[in-house]
C-alpha positions in Angstrom: 153.3 120.1 60.8 152.5 122.8 58.3 156.2 123.3 57.6 156.7 119.6 56.8 153.7 119.5 54.5 154.9 122.5 52.5 158.3 120.9 52.2 156.8 117.6 51.0 154.6 119.1 48.2 157.5 119.9 45.8 158.7 116.4 46.1 155.2 115.0 45.5 154.8 117.2 42.5 158.1 116.0 41.0 157.2 112.4 41.6 153.8 112.9 39.8 155.5 114.6 36.9 157.7 111.6 36.4 154.7 109.3 36.4 152.8 111.2 33.8 155.7 112.1 31.5 156.1 109.9 28.4 158.7 107.3 29.2 158.2 104.7 26.4 160.7 104.6 23.6 157.9 105.1 21.1 156.7 108.3 22.7 160.2 109.7 22.9 160.8 108.8 19.2 157.7 110.6 18.1 158.6 113.7 20.0 162.2 113.6 18.6 161.0 113.7 15.0 160.3 116.9 13.3 158.1 116.9 10.1 160.4 118.4 7.5 159.0 116.4 4.7 156.8 118.5 2.4 155.3 118.2 -1.1 157.1 120.3 -3.8 155.0 120.9 -6.9 156.6 121.8 -10.3 153.8 123.9 -11.9 156.2 125.3 -14.6 157.4 121.9 -15.7 156.7 121.0 -19.3 155.6 117.5 -18.1 152.4 116.5 -16.4 150.9 113.7 -14.5 148.3 111.5 -16.1 145.5 113.9 -15.2 147.4 117.1 -16.2 148.4 118.1 -12.7 152.1 119.2 -12.1 154.8 116.7 -11.2 155.7 116.6 -7.5 158.0 115.2 -4.9 158.4 115.1 -1.2 161.6 116.6 0.2 163.3 116.3 3.6 166.6 118.2 4.0 169.6 116.4 5.3 171.2 117.2 8.6 174.7 117.2 9.9 177.0 114.8 8.0 174.2 114.1 5.6 173.7 117.6 4.2 175.6 116.7 0.9 174.3 113.2 0.7 171.1 112.5 -1.2 168.6 109.6 -1.3 166.1 109.7 -4.2 163.4 107.1 -4.0 161.0 106.0 -6.8 158.0 104.3 -5.2 155.9 101.4 -6.4 152.5 101.6 -8.1 152.3 99.2 -11.0 151.2 100.3 -14.6 148.1 101.1 -16.5 147.7 99.0 -19.7 144.4 100.0 -21.2 142.7 103.3 -21.8 140.2 102.5 -19.1 142.9 101.7 -16.6 144.8 104.9 -17.4 141.7 107.1 -17.1 140.8 105.5 -13.8 144.3 106.0 -12.6 144.3 109.6 -13.5 141.6 110.2 -10.9 143.6 108.7 -8.1 146.8 109.3 -6.2 148.7 107.1 -8.7 147.9 109.4 -11.6 147.7 112.8 -10.0 149.5 115.1 -7.6 146.2 116.5 -6.3 145.6 113.8 -3.8 148.9 114.0 -1.9 149.3 115.7 1.5 151.1 119.0 1.2 153.0 118.5 4.5 153.5 115.3 6.5 152.5 115.1 10.1 155.2 113.8 12.4 153.2 110.6 12.9 153.6 109.8 9.2 157.3 110.4 9.5 157.3 107.9 12.4 155.7 105.1 10.3 151.9 105.6 10.8 150.0 105.4 7.6 146.5 107.1 7.8 146.1 110.5 9.3 143.5 112.0 7.0 141.7 109.4 4.8 141.2 112.0 2.1 144.9 112.4 1.6 147.7 110.1 0.4 151.0 109.8 2.2 154.3 108.2 1.2 155.7 105.3 3.1 158.9 106.4 5.0 160.1 103.3 6.7 163.3 101.3 6.4 165.9 103.1 4.4 163.7 106.1 4.1 163.3 106.6 7.9 164.8 109.5 9.8 165.2 107.3 12.8 168.8 106.8 13.6 168.0 103.4 15.2 166.0 102.0 12.4 168.1 103.6 9.6 171.6 104.3 10.9 173.2 104.7 7.5 170.8 107.1 5.7 168.7 108.8 8.4 170.5 112.1 8.0 170.6 112.2 4.2 168.5 114.5 2.1 165.4 112.5 1.2 163.4 112.8 -2.1 160.3 110.7 -2.5 158.9 111.1 -6.0 155.1 111.1 -6.6 154.6 108.4 -9.1 151.9 109.7 -11.5 152.6 108.7 -15.1 151.5 105.1 -14.9 154.5 103.9 -17.0 157.3 103.3 -14.5 158.6 106.9 -14.9 159.6 106.0 -18.5 156.6 106.9 -20.6 157.3 109.3 -23.5 154.1 109.7 -25.5 153.0 113.0 -24.2 149.3 113.9 -24.5 147.1 111.0 -25.4 143.5 111.3 -26.5 141.8 108.1 -25.5 138.4 108.7 -26.9 135.1 110.0 -25.5 136.8 113.3 -24.6 139.2 111.5 -22.2 142.8 112.9 -22.3 145.8 111.8 -20.3 149.5 112.7 -20.3 152.2 110.1 -20.5 155.4 111.9 -19.7 157.1 109.9 -17.0 160.6 110.3 -18.4 160.4 114.1 -18.6 158.9 114.2 -15.1 162.0 112.4 -13.8 164.3 114.7 -15.7 162.5 117.8 -14.5 162.5 116.8 -10.9 166.3 116.0 -11.0 166.9 119.4 -12.6 164.9 121.2 -9.9 166.8 119.3 -7.2 170.1 120.3 -8.8 169.3 123.9 -9.3 167.0 124.8 -6.4 167.7 122.3 -3.6 171.5 122.0 -3.7 171.8 118.5 -5.1 174.3 119.8 -7.7 176.9 119.8 -4.9 176.1 116.3 -3.7 179.0 114.1 -2.6 176.9 110.9 -2.5 173.7 110.0 -4.3 171.5 106.9 -3.9 168.7 106.2 -6.4 166.4 103.5 -5.0 163.1 102.1 -6.2 160.6 99.3 -5.5 158.6 97.3 -8.0 157.7 99.7 -10.8 160.1 102.2 -9.3 162.8 99.6 -9.2 162.4 98.8 -12.9 162.6 102.6 -13.5 165.9 102.7 -11.6 167.3 99.9 -13.7 166.3 101.7 -16.9 167.6 105.1 -15.9 170.5 104.4 -13.5 173.3 105.3 -16.0 171.5 108.4 -17.2 170.8 109.6 -13.7 174.4 109.0 -12.5 175.7 111.0 -15.5 174.0 114.0 -14.0 176.3 113.8 -10.9 179.8 113.1 -12.3 181.6 114.3 -9.1 179.4 112.3 -6.7 179.6 108.7 -5.6 176.3 107.4 -7.2 174.7 104.0 -6.5 171.4 102.5 -7.6 169.3 100.1 -5.6 166.4 98.1 -7.3 164.1 96.3 -5.0 161.8 93.8 -6.8 162.3 95.3 -10.2 162.2 92.1 -12.2 159.2 89.9 -12.8 160.1 86.3 -13.4 157.7 84.5 -15.7 158.3 81.0 -14.2 156.5 78.9 -11.7 155.8 79.2 -8.8 155.8 82.9 -9.3 152.6 84.1 -11.0 152.5 87.5 -12.8 149.6 89.2 -14.6 149.3 88.2 -18.2 149.3 91.9 -19.2 152.9 92.1 -18.3 153.9 89.4 -20.7 151.3 90.0 -23.5 150.8 93.8 -23.8 151.5 94.3 -27.5 147.7 94.8 -28.1 147.5 97.5 -25.5 150.3 99.3 -27.2 148.3 99.4 -30.3 145.3 100.9 -28.4 147.5 103.9 -27.5 148.6 103.1 -23.9 152.1 103.0 -22.6 152.8 99.4 -21.4 156.1 97.7 -22.2 155.7 95.4 -25.2 157.2 92.4 -23.3 158.7 91.4 -20.0 161.3 89.2 -18.4 160.6 85.5 -18.9 163.9 83.8 -18.1 165.6 84.8 -14.9 168.9 83.1 -15.7 169.9 84.3 -19.1 168.1 87.1 -20.9 165.6 89.9 -20.8 162.9 90.1 -23.4 162.8 93.3 -25.4 161.2 96.2 -23.6 159.6 99.1 -25.4 161.2 102.3 -24.1 159.4 104.8 -26.4 155.9 103.9 -25.1 154.4 104.7 -28.4 155.9 108.1 -29.2 156.0 107.0 -32.8 159.3 105.2 -32.8 159.7 101.6 -31.8 162.8 101.2 -29.6 163.9 98.0 -27.8 166.2 97.4 -25.0 167.5 93.8 -24.6 170.2 93.4 -22.0 171.2 90.4 -20.0 170.3 90.1 -16.4 174.0 90.2 -15.4 174.4 93.5 -17.2 171.3 94.9 -15.7 172.5 94.0 -12.2 175.8 95.5 -13.0 174.1 98.8 -14.0 172.1 98.7 -10.7 175.3 98.4 -8.6 177.7 100.6 -10.5 
């Protein structure tokens, strides 16, 4: 009897182990992920976020066949149109790199949003996911997720702005974008990229449209594509957009960085958009929607 009991114990232990082991696909997926994505600060950059903190981006190295393929994403975040809005934004994760988590827990990589309420985290679902099931085409690519902190769609060019009452912000989105790309090329291996995808959503999508050709020129030997998700704002019913997007000339005069006008007719033309963001020179950019979409898909 004793002999039989001793022989049965290993089998019982094995059965219990199977029962308590994680068997759901979700648990297996969490365990399979490794949190490679970390925040990279550029303290020596000449550009600054609204609050004066250094530009930053999240970086997840590619694996396997994706080692020479790069996906750079410009996230959403809207704009600031008035001094008060820009000052408030400078004290948040949309105007500073100070609030962002330095390294992402695996749970964030797996799609969960809040780990520490005091920290901000990027959204890494869909085309940004490292899950081969969710994202079969791009999961192994190098991923770069920019911290959006200039309040001007990565295109502001004013520099330091004194907004009165001792309040100072920095509007250097264009240089932030250039400095991050330079850092990726020289320090992360992006200079040897075979494929590059620039994507953006909302404010980030508009920045992709404005900068696609210029960014692609930095990688003449790579196959470069641009993807703009929700980068146009149609000023026709039933779509409602904030009046500030269509009537922001007065905010330009107060020293902020808003575009002077926005898209009003989806079928034929784009209203002039101020690209200098009050750096002292008025520049306009009026291209047709067809041309804009061609830029985005070149």
